[in-house]
N, C-alpha and C positions, 0 to 999 in steps of 0.2 A: 771155067764154067761153074764149077761147084762153088767157088768163092762168090761169084756173082749171084748165084741162087740164094746163098746165105744172106748176102747184103739186102737183096730184094725182100727176103722173108723178114728181116729185121725192120725194114722200112714199113712193111705192111703191119707188123705187130705194133710198131710205134704209132702208126696212124690209127689203128684200132684202139690202142690205149688212149690216144688223145681224144678220140670220139667218145669213148666210154667215160673218160674223165670229164669232158665237157657236158655230157648228158647228165652225169651225177651233179655237177656244179650248178647247172641251170635248172634241172628238173627235180632231182631227188634229194638234194641236200637240204636239211632243215633250215628254214629261213624266217620262221615266225617265232617271236618270243612273246609270251603272254604272262603278265604278272597280275592281271585283274580278272574280271569276268569275261573278257575277250569279246564283248558285244560291240558291233559297229552297225550304224544305220546308213543305208544308201537311200537317199531321198529321191522322189520323182524328179526326173530331169537331170540328175547327177551324171557327169561325164566320167570317163576313165581317169582323167586327170584329177577330178574331185575325189574319186575313190582312192587313188594313190596318195593324195594329200592327207586324207583321213587316216589311212594305214600308217603313213610315215609320222605324222604329227602325234599319233597315239603311241609311237615307239614300238610298234609291232614288227616292223620289217628290218632285218639285218642288212640285206643287200638289195637296194632299190633297183639297181641296174639289171640283175638277173630276173627279178620279178617282172619288170617292165618289158624286157625282151621276150620272155616266154608268153606273157599276156598278149603281146602283139602277134606272136607266132600262132597262138590259139584263137586269134580274132576276138578276144574279150572286149576290146574297146568299142566294138559295134554291138555287143550283147550284154551291156550293163543292165541289171535287173534291180528294181526297187526292193528293199527288204531289210529285215533285222537278222543279222548273221552272227554266229558265235565262232570265233577263232580259237584254235586249240594250240597249246604250246608245242613247239617243234614240228609244226606243219611244214611241208615243203611247198614250193611254188606251185607244183602241179595240183596238189590237193586243194590249195586255196583257190586257184583259178577255176578248177572244176566245180567247186562248191558255189562260187559266185556266178559262174556262167549258167549253171543249172537252176539257180534260184533256190537252193536248199536252205531255207530259213530256219532260224530258231524260233519256235512259236512263243507267243506271249500268253501268260496265264491271266486271262481277263476275269476279274472278279468284281461283282457289283451286288449291293444289297440296298434295300430301303429306297429304291428310286421312286419318285412320285410324279415326275413330269418328263416329257420327251426332251425338254431343254436340259434337264439334269443328266439324262442318259447320254445325250449328244456330247455334253462336256466330258463325260467319262470316256466315251469312245475316242474323242479327240486326244485326250491325255494319254490313254493307255495303248491305243492302236494307231494313232495318227490319222484317223478317219476324219474327213471333212465334215464338221458338225452341220454346216449349212446344207450340204448335199444330203445328209441323213435326214434332217428336218423337212426338207422339201419332199422327199419320198414318203416320210412318215405322215405328213399332212396331206398327201395326195389321196383324196377319197377313192378315186377309181383304182389306184394301185392297191391300197390296203383292203379294199372290198374283195379283191381276188383271194385274199387270205382270210376272209370272213371276219374282218374287223372294220371299224370306223376310225377316223383320226382321233376321236374322243377316247376310245378304249384301247387303242393300239399299244399303249404302254403295258397293258396286261399280258402281252405276248412274251415279254422278256422275263424269264424265270430266274430269280436270284440264285447264283451258283458260281462256280469257277470253271471256265472253259479255256481250252487251248485254241487260240486263233492266231493266224498269221498277221503280222504287222502290216498295216496299210492294205488290208483286204478291201476289194471294191465294195461299196455300200450295199448294192443289191445282193451280192453274194453273202454278205454278212447277215442281212435280213432273212434271206432264204435259209441260212444255217440256223438262225434263232427260231424260225418257224418250224423247222424240223425238230429242234429240241423241244419246243412247245408241244408239238403233236406227240412226241415220245413221252413227255412228262404226263400228259393227261390221258392215262390209261383208262380202260373201262372201269377198273376197280376204283380209281380215284374219282371219276365222274359220278359213280354211284354212291360215294361216301357222303353222308349227310352234312358233315362239316365242310366239305370242299365244294358242295353243289353251288353255293352262292358265288363261288370264285370262277366258275367255268364260263362258258361263252356268254357274251352279252352283259357286261357289267353295267349297273345302273349308277352306282356311286363309286367313281374311280378311286378317290382317295381312300374310302373305307375298304374297298375291295383289295387295293394294293397292300394295305396293312394286314388284312386277313390272309392274303396270299403269302406275305413274308412270314407270318406266324405259322401258317400251315407248312411251309417249306422247312422251317426250322424244326418242326416236330417230326418230320419224316426221317427215319434212320438213314445214315449216310450211304449204307450199302444199297438202299432202295432208290434214293433219288439221284445217286451218281454224283458224289462230291466233286469229282473231276471228270468233266466231259472232254473226250479226246477230239482230235481233228476229224476223225472218222465218224 
């Protein structure tokens, strides 16, 4: 009886050891190798297979099988989210899948200066954020929409204050516009509105080209700690 108990105990220990080993192998073992910036883009409409192809073709994945199996177990194939993601060297499968499932993106540092037209700005947004330039222009030229923000299609370009902002890649157009409107309202404090040199730049531009140049010059004269050289996502 005692011998039987020992054998059963050994079998249980071996079983538990096998489970622990399998858990480590599939879940906790580092499986990502990064030798560059580790940035990947998941485009709208990309499938799980497309994401796997991107990861493998970039040389980031050591063991495709364990990553694929854990992703299926965690139902990631039905939860693929568009975005710009940064992989970290020695990530394990669980960390990677959790990041992608949750949509925890690496923000883009959107920078623009000297923009003169909505078309110029739409091209910048398309290039830096993957935003559909046509969709942006349609909203920007929609008189009823911009009127709600106290603008017209003719002076709407004045809402976008030259600076560097943290923005998520492929942010919905309307969300982006609302974010920029918030930044615009925060920029035009009572102090600035009362300043003689900034007064011609505030609400209701008459000469958009001239006012854009004045706006850019005014922004450059403001100390970085006052105008916020780097506007965060919050």
